[in-house]
LOTORMAR-958625 format. One line per field, with one value per residue (C-alpha): residue number from 0; x, y, z. Coordinates in steps of 0.02 Angstrom, whole numbers. Example, Ala and Ser with C-alpha at 12.3 -4.5 7.8 and 13.67 -1.06 7.14 Angstrom:
% LOTORMAR-958625
vokol: (0,1)
x: (615,684)
y: (-225,-53)
z: (390,357)
% end
This chain:
% LOTORMAR-958625
vokol: (0,1,2,3,4,5,6,7,8,9,10,11,12,13,14,15,16,17,18,19,20,21,22,23,24,25,26,27,28,29,30,31,32,33,34,35,36,37,38,39,40,41,42,43,44,45,46,47,48,49,50,51,52,53,54,55,56,57,58,59,60,61,62,63,64,65,66,67,68,69,70,71,72,73,74,75,76,77,78,79,80,81,82,83,84,85,86,87,88,89,90,91,92,93,94,95,96,97,98,99,100,101,102,103,104,105,106,107,108,109,110,111,112,113,114,115,116,117,118,119,120,121,122,123,124,125,126,127,128,129,130,131,132,133,134,135,136,137,138,139,140,141,142,143,144,145,146,147,148,149,150,151,152,153,154,155,156,157,158,159,160,161,162,163,164,165,166,167,168,169,170,171,172,173,174,175,176,177,178,179,180,181,182,183,184,185,186,187,188,189,190,191,192,193,194,195,196,197,198,199,200,201,202,203,204,205,206,207,208,209,210,211,212,213,214,215,216,217,218,219,220,221,222,223,224,225,226,227,228,229,230,231,232,233,234,235,236,237,238,239,240,241,242,243,244,245,246,247,248,249,250,251,252,253,254,255,256,257,258,259,260,261,262,263,264,265,266,267,268,269,270,271,272,273,274,275,276,277,278,279,280,281,282,283,284,285,286,287,288,289,290,291,292,293,294,295,296,297,298,299,300,301,302,303,304,305,306,307,308,309,310,311,312,313,314,315,316,317,318,319,320,321,322,323,324,325,326,327,328,329,330,331,332,333,334,335,336,337,338,339,340,341,342,343,344,345,346,347,348,349,350,351,352,353,354,355,356,357,358,359,360,361,362,363,364,365,366,367,368,369,370,371,372,373,374,375,376,377,378,379,380,381,382,383,384,385,386,387,388,389,390,391,392,393,394,395,396,397,398,399,400,401,402,403,404,405,406,407,408,409,410,411,412,413,414,415,416,417,418,419,420,421,422,423,424,425,426,427,428,429,430,431,432,433,434,435,436,437,438,439,440,441,442,443,444,445,446,447,448,449,450,451,452,453,454,455,456,457,458,459,460,461,462,463,464,465,466,467,468,469,470,471,472,473,474,475,476,477,478,479,480,481,482,483,484,485,486,487,488,489,490,491,492,493,494,495,496,497,498,499,500,501,502,503,504,505,506,507,508,509,510,511,512)
x: (2393,2391,2383,2221,2136,2167,2103,1933,1920,1936,1796,1680,1703,1669,1512,1443,1468,1383,1225,1216,1238,1090,984,962,956,1093,1075,1260,1288,1435,1364,1173,1084,1005,880,947,823,884,760,733,867,831,915,824,658,551,550,606,736,747,915,941,1124,1234,1284,1472,1564,1603,1434,1371,1300,1185,1065,1036,895,923,799,813,797,642,650,708,762,927,1049,1058,1037,872,813,641,587,394,289,246,64,145,241,104,-26,98,126,-74,-96,28,-52,-219,-172,-271,-183,-165,-331,-380,-451,-279,-215,-234,-201,-144,-178,-82,-187,-199,-340,-318,-336,-458,-616,-525,-421,-551,-630,-490,-516,-689,-644,-539,-608,-718,-833,-851,-706,-555,-475,-390,-379,-361,-243,-267,-178,-345,-518,-627,-812,-875,-1033,-1077,-1155,-973,-900,-735,-616,-615,-535,-422,-304,-119,-16,62,251,302,435,521,662,648,795,764,729,659,534,389,359,213,336,373,173,151,322,217,61,102,154,-1,-112,-18,-67,-254,-243,-339,-356,-302,-178,-34,20,17,6,52,-10,-52,-222,-190,-141,-262,-228,-292,-330,-341,-165,-103,-167,-68,86,81,23,195,283,283,196,273,455,528,467,481,402,391,464,581,537,533,663,841,888,761,833,1010,949,860,900,887,867,703,513,436,273,164,181,144,237,191,271,240,164,312,411,289,298,491,475,351,474,621,530,533,720,758,670,762,936,876,807,889,791,661,511,434,481,661,641,570,699,825,738,751,924,953,835,940,792,823,695,606,557,411,380,186,198,209,270,254,377,333,220,112,34,45,11,179,200,42,20,198,172,296,245,188,19,-22,-29,-44,-45,18,27,-145,-153,22,-18,-161,-313,-276,-426,-424,-587,-627,-598,-465,-575,-707,-556,-504,-672,-689,-536,-598,-739,-610,-512,-689,-692,-518,-394,-252,-237,-269,-145,-53,23,11,97,37,28,-104,-1,-113,-101,73,19,94,-29,-9,-151,-142,-285,-418,-346,-292,-250,-122,-104,52,100,244,328,391,486,422,582,540,356,380,493,378,356,396,231,285,405,536,522,677,666,847,847,713,787,917,851,749,768,702,725,606,601,522,341,374,536,446,305,217,222,147,32,-179,-231,-402,-454,-564,-742,-843,-825,-930,-934,-1015,-1073,-1109,-928,-854,-757,-741,-783,-711,-737,-597,-643,-522,-455,-354,-214,-90,-106,-68,31,-14,83,133,153,49,5,-181,-214,-272,-372,-522,-527,-644,-657,-565,-658,-554,-609,-512,-559,-519,-362,-377,-225,-103,26,31,126,294,278,232,161,-6,-31,-154,-210,-321,-480,-534,-694,-783,-818,-682,-706,-693,-539,-563,-432,-418,-297,-253,-115,1,0,151,266,177,283,252,313,267,319)
y: (-2923,-2997,-2828,-2800,-2952,-2923,-2741,-2817,-2933,-2796,-2695,-2832,-2888,-2692,-2672,-2843,-2777,-2615,-2697,-2828,-2693,-2599,-2744,-2726,-2896,-2919,-3045,-3088,-3267,-3243,-3105,-3130,-3139,-3311,-3411,-3595,-3731,-3881,-4024,-4210,-4211,-4385,-4375,-4237,-4281,-4218,-4031,-3886,-3749,-3594,-3505,-3330,-3281,-3198,-3350,-3364,-3494,-3591,-3640,-3694,-3871,-3978,-4011,-3820,-3733,-3546,-3401,-3214,-3156,-3069,-2876,-2864,-2704,-2787,-2900,-3054,-3244,-3297,-3470,-3523,-3700,-3723,-3852,-4002,-4078,-4200,-4082,-3968,-4102,-4159,-3974,-3941,-4116,-4063,-3890,-3965,-4107,-4095,-4121,-4300,-4351,-4507,-4571,-4584,-4700,-4881,-4987,-5161,-5237,-5401,-5506,-5688,-5800,-5859,-5683,-5607,-5616,-5518,-5400,-5345,-5240,-5123,-5110,-5056,-4902,-4815,-4889,-4771,-4880,-4796,-4672,-4788,-4904,-5052,-5239,-5366,-5507,-5658,-5846,-5940,-5901,-5835,-5806,-5634,-5538,-5424,-5293,-5281,-5119,-5190,-5192,-5316,-5488,-5587,-5726,-5712,-5796,-5952,-5917,-6105,-6081,-5947,-5992,-5941,-6015,-5903,-6031,-5893,-5818,-5876,-5908,-5793,-5646,-5704,-5666,-5522,-5431,-5453,-5380,-5213,-5301,-5405,-5234,-5165,-5324,-5271,-5133,-5001,-4842,-4671,-4737,-4619,-4718,-4891,-4887,-5052,-5088,-5239,-5289,-5235,-5054,-4903,-4764,-4583,-4583,-4401,-4369,-4510,-4385,-4246,-4330,-4400,-4233,-4150,-4283,-4292,-4458,-4461,-4494,-4654,-4620,-4758,-4663,-4734,-4738,-4836,-4930,-4852,-4984,-4941,-5120,-5174,-5043,-5116,-5294,-5251,-5072,-4894,-4878,-4987,-4936,-5038,-5131,-5133,-4953,-4946,-4862,-4786,-4827,-4705,-4789,-4781,-4868,-4990,-5041,-5047,-5154,-5282,-5302,-5378,-5410,-5622,-5616,-5500,-5608,-5758,-5667,-5638,-5801,-5784,-5617,-5620,-5526,-5442,-5258,-5307,-5385,-5234,-5133,-5247,-5227,-5046,-5038,-5138,-5010,-4878,-4786,-4732,-4721,-4545,-4539,-4482,-4490,-4502,-4680,-4787,-4967,-4955,-5093,-5074,-5150,-5079,-4904,-4775,-4634,-4561,-4583,-4524,-4367,-4301,-4350,-4260,-4104,-4197,-4277,-4433,-4561,-4735,-4836,-5017,-5172,-5136,-5319,-5295,-5122,-5076,-4992,-4812,-4768,-4867,-4967,-5002,-5144,-5114,-5068,-4973,-4860,-4845,-4804,-4666,-4592,-4567,-4457,-4325,-4384,-4351,-4171,-4119,-4256,-4130,-4090,-4268,-4299,-4133,-4072,-3887,-3823,-3700,-3642,-3585,-3439,-3413,-3591,-3633,-3778,-3848,-3901,-4017,-4058,-4185,-4141,-4276,-4385,-4318,-4173,-4179,-4068,-4071,-3968,-3843,-3791,-3905,-3837,-3865,-3953,-4085,-4094,-4134,-4276,-4440,-4517,-4695,-4763,-4923,-5045,-5094,-5236,-5302,-5287,-5286,-5108,-5019,-4863,-4856,-4950,-4810,-4721,-4562,-4475,-4528,-4469,-4548,-4523,-4420,-4351,-4301,-4393,-4227,-4194,-4353,-4305,-4293,-4366,-4326,-4420,-4358,-4420,-4328,-4196,-4095,-3943,-3799,-3711,-3546,-3519,-3632,-3724,-3908,-3914,-4071,-4136,-4225,-4327,-4373,-4535,-4622,-4701,-4653,-4639,-4481,-4457,-4320,-4175,-4035,-3915,-3744,-3736,-3791,-3964,-4013,-4167,-4039,-4032,-4171,-4107,-4001,-3916,-3877,-3761,-3768,-3703,-3845,-3794,-3914,-3816,-3814,-3927,-3830,-3703,-3716,-3845,-3784,-3841,-3755,-3646,-3639,-3530,-3560,-3480,-3381,-3468,-3467,-3652,-3730,-3904,-3862,-3807,-3712,-3706,-3628,-3709,-3638,-3554,-3458,-3268,-3159,-3174,-3298,-3413,-3555,-3493,-3460,-3272)
z: (-9331,-9153,-9079,-9186,-9127,-8949,-8978,-9067,-8906,-8783,-8885,-8885,-8704,-8662,-8783,-8693,-8516,-8553,-8624,-8495,-8353,-8446,-8452,-8651,-8737,-8858,-8987,-9003,-8975,-8864,-8732,-8733,-8556,-8560,-8438,-8415,-8369,-8265,-8259,-8207,-8080,-8014,-7858,-7792,-7855,-7998,-7997,-8102,-8061,-8161,-8163,-8237,-8274,-8413,-8528,-8510,-8631,-8479,-8446,-8623,-8622,-8723,-8592,-8560,-8658,-8682,-8686,-8668,-8478,-8405,-8409,-8215,-8148,-8060,-8130,-8016,-8003,-7978,-7916,-7916,-7880,-7963,-7874,-7980,-7942,-7832,-7723,-7719,-7643,-7515,-7452,-7469,-7365,-7236,-7207,-7202,-7092,-6923,-6751,-6668,-6599,-6514,-6681,-6742,-6598,-6589,-6431,-6433,-6265,-6205,-6102,-6031,-6037,-5872,-5788,-5920,-5806,-5664,-5780,-5900,-5769,-5763,-5968,-5941,-5834,-5966,-6136,-6226,-6346,-6519,-6476,-6435,-6566,-6518,-6505,-6364,-6395,-6303,-6289,-6290,-6318,-6184,-6154,-6200,-6188,-6328,-6195,-6113,-6161,-6221,-6368,-6505,-6439,-6556,-6533,-6543,-6694,-6658,-6600,-6583,-6720,-6627,-6498,-6310,-6194,-6049,-5887,-5790,-5904,-6005,-6194,-6179,-6199,-6393,-6428,-6316,-6417,-6577,-6518,-6616,-6771,-6773,-6743,-6887,-6995,-6970,-7084,-6995,-7087,-7033,-6899,-6837,-6672,-6593,-6411,-6323,-6139,-6025,-5972,-5797,-5864,-5862,-5987,-5961,-6153,-6176,-6101,-6218,-6359,-6268,-6266,-6443,-6520,-6491,-6598,-6788,-6824,-6996,-6905,-6817,-6630,-6479,-6328,-6156,-5988,-5860,-5713,-5528,-5484,-5514,-5505,-5639,-5752,-5721,-5748,-5914,-5980,-5950,-6134,-6133,-6131,-6006,-6074,-5927,-5915,-6091,-6241,-6412,-6582,-6741,-6887,-6994,-6850,-6831,-7023,-7016,-6847,-6929,-7088,-6970,-6799,-6821,-6882,-6730,-6611,-6669,-6623,-6446,-6375,-6201,-6167,-6013,-6078,-6219,-6185,-6188,-6355,-6429,-6372,-6453,-6610,-6593,-6555,-6730,-6794,-6726,-6644,-6460,-6322,-6310,-6116,-6060,-5878,-5869,-5923,-5752,-5749,-5560,-5511,-5328,-5188,-5068,-5069,-5219,-5120,-5097,-5289,-5340,-5238,-5286,-5465,-5586,-5681,-5838,-5884,-5809,-5944,-5859,-5710,-5706,-5589,-5516,-5456,-5359,-5273,-5142,-5218,-5250,-5141,-4977,-4938,-5106,-5232,-5357,-5516,-5411,-5343,-5536,-5573,-5435,-5491,-5672,-5592,-5595,-5750,-5845,-5773,-5801,-5871,-5891,-5712,-5636,-5495,-5531,-5359,-5300,-5140,-5031,-4839,-4708,-4648,-4483,-4425,-4496,-4596,-4754,-4880,-5030,-5159,-5277,-5385,-5405,-5273,-5101,-5003,-4862,-4700,-4611,-4459,-4478,-4624,-4760,-4900,-5079,-5114,-4999,-5035,-5218,-5167,-5152,-4987,-4951,-4938,-5060,-5050,-5187,-5310,-5227,-5035,-5007,-5115,-5019,-4982,-5116,-5256,-5342,-5507,-5420,-5245,-5106,-4917,-4771,-4727,-4587,-4498,-4344,-4263,-4250,-4437,-4483,-4635,-4617,-4774,-4853,-5008,-5142,-5096,-5244,-5372,-5491,-5623,-5563,-5734,-5636,-5584,-5725,-5590,-5516,-5348,-5256,-5073,-4996,-4839,-4694,-4681,-4525,-4627,-4496,-4304,-4240,-4081,-3953,-3983,-3876,-4028,-3981,-4169,-4211,-4238,-4411,-4341,-4306,-4511,-4566,-4759,-4880,-5010,-5175,-5315,-5482,-5643,-5782,-5901,-6041,-6130,-5984,-6065,-6220,-6092,-6027,-5861,-5697,-5553,-5516,-5364,-5215,-5085,-4934,-4943,-4771,-4696,-4527,-4530,-4415,-4478,-4662,-4762,-4925,-5049,-5222,-5356,-5520,-5629,-5526,-5537,-5589,-5453,-5339,-5253,-5139,-4975,-4797,-4761)
% end
């Protein structure tokens, strides 16, 4: 009897295997091919998964609905995830979502009523009425003029109940640290990023967009940069974005910050400023600093020439401490100098301050161009490795650390008296529609006294102006980062140097052969 039962089971299994292999639907409850539907899995969201497989007894379950399979040519396991209305709409939104633009960014500007009349002139240089969005947060009311092209002005909330115990700092750090959270509470629509800055900070807003469009604004991002002073970074933190240079916080991160910030502030009453309080809260949220070198705190004194003329290969985003450093163009008031710089910014913001290096092979001159700002001519051959290093035209925030206290490499202005640079500042610039180029004229400026030099090579002092030709490249930061190349253009005029600046050709190298 047992042998007979075993024989029946073997024959039944063989028949099931044969019919299953030929994809013939066999309506036997033990061997029919079935379609199993698994739905309403709460942990994975509201979606439906359809699985097709032979219905073996071990897979029977009361929650599985059984039905015959479709007539496929192959016997295989198929996984399909139909889109529900919710998932479909989200995917459609993501596909249709436009790139980050200026309208998606809101600036929160921390300002002082005591210095407002002076510092509002900086804001006027970069603010674009009806295009930029943002709020100036003040400690007290100030007189306003409706005709002034300035952002909306609001008063910060009362922070008297929050603790502050640092003897060297100011309680204003508490209200400034809440600028992003208070701007969030205004409920502005279609916001992706909040950018924090001071009233003595100038932003190149197009470059702010270029930086932020690289990142997913749906995620948590805290973007900024460190101080130029190594000592400052040690005292505060290398993990902190310095607020004067500006930093950006994505909208969802700003929401999380606002929920816990006052509790967080209460836990750090001894901290000095606003930016270290922000970083302390970011540490509690577990969000690290994403560094972008274009945000400039400029914790230095003196002349920014050495820093700006050797700007790193990244978009210039901000310049801070304009009241502390000398005007970026000598002989001008500080706001006027910033306005003059923006003549170039408005023509080609992507290339502002970008350095290019080339050589006049006939006269053995090294030439460094900081587009929209300066041209420097140096006698003799100075390598690109050295020219891309900032010269110390500035002083450290801490005087005792003037030579070693920077978070980057520096070099002396000149290593030999005969190699002191001849400097030409941007005088005027325009766009030529015919050639589709910007044409900038840079005039000589006697910043340094040039000693008598017995070198036989031609003296650059005969050059009283430099003309720079450059075609705007608004998409340059969508490519891999690289310095522009430049070439000296032959001319019969001995008092004018003509230089072309643009993308390097294949195989082009900055070298003097």
